[in-house]
VODREN-730273 format. One line per 4 residues: number of its first residue (from 1); their letters; for each residue y, z, x of C-alpha. Coordinates in steps of 0.2 Angstrom, whole numbers, m for minus. Example, Ala and Ser with C-alpha at 12.3 -4.5 7.8 and 13.67 -1.06 7.14 Angstrom:
% VODREN-730273
1 = as = m22,39,62; m5,36,68
//
This chain:
% VODREN-730273
1 = xxxx = m9,m126,m21; m26,m132,m18; m40,m129,m30; m49,m112,m29
5 = xxxx = m66,m112,m21; m80,m111,m34; m90,m96,m32; m107,m93,m40
9 = xxxx = m108,m78,m51; m121,m69,m62; m119,m58,m77; m126,m40,m77
13 = xxxx = m138,m45,m90; m145,m60,m81; m147,m49,m65; m157,m36,m74
17 = xxxx = m167,m50,m82; m172,m57,m65; m177,m39,m59; m187,m37,m75
21 = xxxx = m195,m54,m73; m201,m49,m55; m209,m34,m62; m217,m41,m77
25 = xxxx = m222,m58,m72; m225,m56,m53; m231,m38,m53; m219,m31,m41
29 = xxxx = m215,m13,m41; m198,m8,m46; m190,m6,m29; m198,m22,m23
33 = xxxx = m192,m31,m38; m174,m25,m36; m174,m30,m17; m181,m47,m20
37 = xxxx = m169,m51,m34; m154,m46,m22; m161,m56,m8; m165,m71,m18
41 = xxxx = m148,m72,m26; m139,m69,m10; m148,m83,m2; m143,m94,m16
45 = xxxx = m124,m90,m13; m122,m79,m28; m108,m67,m28; m115,m50,m32
49 = xxxx = m99,m40,m31; m97,m29,m46; m116,m30,m51; m124,m13,m53
53 = xxxx = m140,m14,m44; m151,m5,m57; m170,m6,m62; m172,m10,m80
57 = xxxx = m182,4,m89; m179,16,m74; m160,16,m72; m146,8,m82
61 = xxxx = m129,0,m78; m122,12,m91; m127,27,m79; m114,21,m66
65 = xxxx = m100,33,m65; m87,20,m64; m93,12,m80; m95,29,m88
69 = xxxx = m77,33,m84; m70,17,m90; m80,19,m107; m72,37,m108
73 = xxxx = m55,29,m105; m58,16,m118; m62,30,m131; m46,40,m127
77 = xxxx = m35,24,m126; m41,19,m144; m32,34,m151; m15,27,m146
81 = xxxx = m16,8,m141; m10,m1,m156; m16,m18,m161; 2,m26,m160
85 = xxxx = 3,m21,m141; 19,m10,m144; 22,6,m134; 14,21,m142
89 = xxxx = 26,34,m147; 15,48,m142; m3,53,m137; m13,61,m151
93 = xxxx = m16,77,m143; m14,87,m126; m33,86,m124; m32,67,m124
97 = xxxx = m19,67,m111; m28,79,m100; m44,70,m102; m36,54,m98
101 = xxxx = m29,60,m82; m45,68,m77; m55,52,m80; m41,41,m71
105 = xxxx = m42,53,m56; m61,52,m55; m62,33,m56; m48,32,m43
109 = xxxx = m58,43,m31; m73,32,m34; m64,16,m30; m56,23,m15
113 = xxxx = m73,25,m6; m73,12,7; m88,0,6; m94,7,m11
117 = xxxx = m90,m9,m21; m84,2,m35; m68,m7,m37; m78,m23,m40
121 = xxxx = m88,m14,m53; m72,m9,m61; m65,m26,m61; m81,m34,m68
125 = xxxx = m82,m22,m82; m64,m24,m89; m55,m11,m79; m40,m21,m74
129 = xxxx = m37,m26,m93; m40,m9,m99; m28,m1,m86; m15,m14,m89
133 = xxxx = m15,m10,m107; m14,9,m104; 1,7,m93; 9,m4,m106
137 = xxxx = 6,8,m120; 11,24,m111; 29,30,m113; 39,35,m97
141 = xxxx = 39,53,m102; 20,54,m100; 23,55,m81; 6,62,m76
145 = xxxx = m5,49,m85; 7,35,m81; 6,39,m62; m12,41,m63
149 = xxxx = m15,25,m72; m4,15,m60; m12,22,m45; m29,18,m52
153 = xxxx = m24,1,m56; m18,m2,m39; m36,3,m32; m43,m11,m44
157 = xxxx = m33,m25,m37; m43,m29,m21; m47,m48,m22; m41,m64,m30
161 = xxxx = m52,m62,m45; m44,m45,m49; m26,m50,m46; m28,m66,m57
165 = xxxx = m35,m55,m71; m20,m44,m68; m8,m59,m70; m17,m65,m85
169 = xxxx = m15,m48,m93; 4,m49,m92; 3,m36,m78; 18,m42,m68
173 = xxxx = 30,m40,m83; 22,m23,m88; 24,m16,m71; 42,m22,m68
177 = xxxx = 47,m15,m85; 40,2,m80; 49,1,m64; 66,m4,m73
181 = xxxx = 63,10,m86; 61,25,m74; 72,21,m59; 75,39,m55
185 = xxxx = 57,45,m56; 50,44,m38; 32,47,m43; 32,33,m55
189 = xxxx = 41,21,m44; 30,25,m29; 14,21,m40; 22,6,m48
193 = xxxx = 27,m2,m31; 9,2,m25; 3,m9,m39; 15,m23,m35
197 = xxxx = 10,m22,m17; m9,m24,m21; m6,m38,m34; 5,m48,m22
201 = xxxx = m8,m47,m8; m16,m64,m5; m9,m71,m21; 6,m83,m20
205 = xxxx = 7,m86,m39; 9,m67,m42; 23,m67,m28; 32,m80,m38
209 = xxxx = 30,m71,m54; 37,m55,m47; 52,m65,m40; 55,m74,m57
213 = xxxx = 56,m56,m64; 70,m52,m51; 60,m40,m42; 72,m42,m27
217 = xxxx = 86,m34,m37; 75,m20,m43; 70,m17,m25; 88,m16,m19
221 = xxxx = 92,m5,m33; 78,7,m29; 83,7,m10; 101,12,m14
225 = xxxx = 96,25,m27; 95,44,m25; 77,42,m19; 80,30,m6
229 = xxxx = 69,33,9; 56,42,0; 47,28,m9; 35,22,4
233 = xxxx = 26,9,m6; 43,1,m9; 43,m5,9; 25,m11,8
237 = xxxx = 28,m21,m8; 43,m29,0; 33,m34,16; 19,m41,6
241 = xxxx = 30,m51,m5; 36,m59,11; 19,m62,19; 12,m80,18
245 = xxxx = m6,m74,15; m13,m85,1; m25,m97,10; m25,m108,m5
249 = xxxx = m6,m113,m2; m1,m126,11; 17,m121,11; 22,m104,5
253 = xxxx = 38,m100,m3; 40,m83,6; 53,m90,18; 65,m94,4
257 = xxxx = 62,m76,m4; 66,m68,13; 83,m78,13; 86,m73,m5
261 = xxxx = 82,m54,0; 95,m55,14; 108,m64,3; 108,m50,m10
265 = xxxx = 110,m36,3; 92,m30,6; 93,m33,25; 108,m22,26
269 = xxxx = 100,m9,15; 85,m8,26; 97,m5,41; 104,9,31
273 = xxxx = 86,16,30; 84,15,49; 100,25,51; 91,39,42
277 = xxxx = 82,41,59; 65,48,64; 65,62,51; 63,49,37
281 = xxxx = 44,48,33; 47,29,29; 55,24,45; 40,14,52
285 = xxxx = 38,6,35; 56,1,33; 56,m6,51; 41,m17,47
289 = xxxx = 49,m23,30; 65,m27,40; 55,m38,52; 48,m47,37
293 = xxxx = 66,m51,31; 72,m57,48; 65,m75,46; 79,m85,55
297 = xxxx = 93,m83,67; 107,m81,54; 98,m66,46; 94,m58,64
301 = xxxx = 113,m59,68; 118,m52,52; 106,m37,55; 115,m34,71
305 = xxxx = 132,m36,64; 128,m21,52; 122,m10,65; 104,m15,66
309 = xxxx = 102,m15,85; 110,2,87; 99,9,74; 83,2,81
313 = xxxx = 87,7,99; 91,25,93; 75,26,83; 65,20,99
317 = xxxx = 74,34,109; 69,46,96; 51,40,95; 49,43,113
321 = xxxx = 56,60,113; 45,65,98; 30,55,104; 29,45,87
325 = xxxx = 18,30,91; 19,23,74; 38,22,74; 38,16,92
329 = xxxx = 27,1,88; 36,m3,72; 53,m3,80; 47,m12,96
333 = xxxx = 40,m26,85; 56,m27,75; 67,m27,90; 57,m41,98
337 = xxxx = 60,m51,82; 79,m48,82; 79,m52,101; 74,m70,96
341 = xxxx = 92,m73,92; 101,m77,109; 117,m68,103; 106,m53,100
345 = xxxx = 98,m54,117; 115,m51,125; 119,m36,113; 102,m28,116
349 = xxxx = 105,m29,135; 123,m23,135; 118,m8,125; 106,m3,139
353 = xxxx = 91,m9,130; 81,m13,145; 83,4,153; 79,12,136
357 = xxxx = 63,1,135; 57,6,153; 61,25,148; 50,22,132
361 = xxxx = 36,15,143; 36,30,153; 34,41,137; 20,31,131
365 = xxxx = 12,27,148; m5,32,141; m5,20,127; m8,1,130
369 = xxxx = m4,m4,112; 14,3,114; 16,m4,131; 11,m21,125
373 = xxxx = 25,m21,112; 38,m16,125; 32,m31,136; 34,m42,121
377 = xxxx = 53,m37,120; 56,m39,138; 47,m56,138; 59,m62,124
381 = xxxx = 74,m55,132; 71,m64,148; 67,m81,140; 79,m94,146
385 = xxxx = 90,m80,154; 89,m78,172; 102,m65,171; 92,m54,159
389 = xxxx = 77,m57,170; 86,m50,185; 92,m35,175; 75,m32,169
393 = xxxx = 68,m31,186; 82,m19,191; 78,m8,176; 60,m7,183
397 = xxxx = 51,m21,173; 41,m27,188; 34,m10,193; 30,m7,174
401 = xxxx = 20,m22,173; 10,m19,189; 7,m1,185; 1,m5,167
405 = xxxx = m10,m19,173; m18,m8,186; m20,7,174; m28,m3,159
409 = xxxx = m38,m17,166; m49,m18,150; m34,m20,138; m35,m38,137
413 = xxxx = m20,m41,125; m9,m30,135; m14,m39,151; m10,m56,142
417 = xxxx = 7,m50,136; 11,m44,154; 7,m61,161; 18,m69,148
421 = xxxx = 32,m57,153; 30,m60,171; 31,m78,168; 48,m77,160
425 = xxxx = 54,m65,173; 51,m77,187; 52,m95,180; 71,m96,182
429 = xxxx = 73,m83,195; 67,m85,213; 73,m68,218; 61,m60,205
433 = xxxx = 47,m71,211; 49,m64,229; 50,m46,223; 34,m47,212
437 = xxxx = 24,m56,225; 28,m44,239; 22,m30,227; 5,m38,225
441 = xxxx = 6,m46,208; m4,m61,213; m20,m52,215; m17,m42,199
445 = xxxx = m14,m58,188; m29,m66,196; m40,m51,191; m34,m52,173
449 = xxxx = m38,m71,173; m55,m68,179; m59,m53,168; m52,m59,151
453 = xxxx = m54,m76,143; m39,m73,132; m28,m71,148; m33,m87,156
457 = xxxx = m19,m98,150; m5,m85,151; m11,m80,169; m12,m98,175
461 = xxxx = 6,m101,169; 12,m85,177; 4,m90,194; 11,m107,193
465 = xxxx = 29,m101,189; 27,m88,204; 26,m104,214; 7,m102,219
469 = xxxx = m5,m115,222; m23,m116,214; m16,m107,199; m30,m115,188
473 = x = m44,m109,199
//
């Protein structure tokens, strides 16, 4: 892991001192003094996130509602947080309990306001340390405050600084202990996995910490428990543990984690979740999570062997009938990943996959984002397989491409994916080449090439493999 980039910071006190200096030494009015301080520090590359931009003598950082809520929580927490960091046996009074929940809900709402910067204010003012301590001290029987504390903690974990503070505060072990201690409480599990998902985002060290704490076994246990399918954040946590999103790391370990997940049975458990069908509120999330696990040919084939392809195709059928775009896109993306295995390509085609995809395209004929995903699967199924390419044309893939490109000329990514699909349909199949050219595909591809910079390379390749000259012009 490379060294973290140094970021210039300033304390709240120093910021207020600069504003005061502008007012007293330079004679600026309060508003001008504040604006000048912000502009000067920004130009100097100082990170002002979490700084309360107040005017000394007029307003105070202590007036900020996030800071006020944190101070209130500290006062209540002081009644039950012990100095030896052991779990408190009870909260002193019901009033304290209700007051804590009220303050937690308030600060969560504040930190959920997009673009407000309130999460940064909370982080800078000790919010992560405080909430981690509260979560550690609360007994599992105190469900409402524990759920509220976990939910609020997840809203604080928004960047590397906050997640590192969480790690240094023993956050991973505290959260995993909570999850292990209440494996039948859906509300605590959902909130706890939300913290895990937020903490693992963009932080390779925290992913490793959770894996060291055997989070894979806990995930599997929760997926097989009585609440399976109802803990949405579980699938998001799983996906983020397997996402190489820490730019400090040259070689992420998530590929190894995915293999470990598959080995202990998580891939099979995710296939079971898909069998719950379109009625499951977590179907799209489970599909995305399974895609994250399917990192190599062996795992893709094992998913097919336990009924994964049948489950995905059925979910695609159902998503079309119920016009569920989220499920359609997630399952298309998963099927495209599974189709990367040559053995699975044949299975998908033999199960009527191509016909079902064309039917799905007619259901979502007004949505280029779904059509793009369908094109991606057909593209993969046709790769290095002239037989599958021929069957795709028979199913209507050529007409599908032409109609979509004519209907959505401005959808650049869909236009590009269509060019990629056309190339795979014709590169090893001369008959397909003749069919598509006779239907006017050349003019449509050249139009896409002319209109979209992102299409130029894919369009040129398609024109070349259609046997046309001047494909680069």
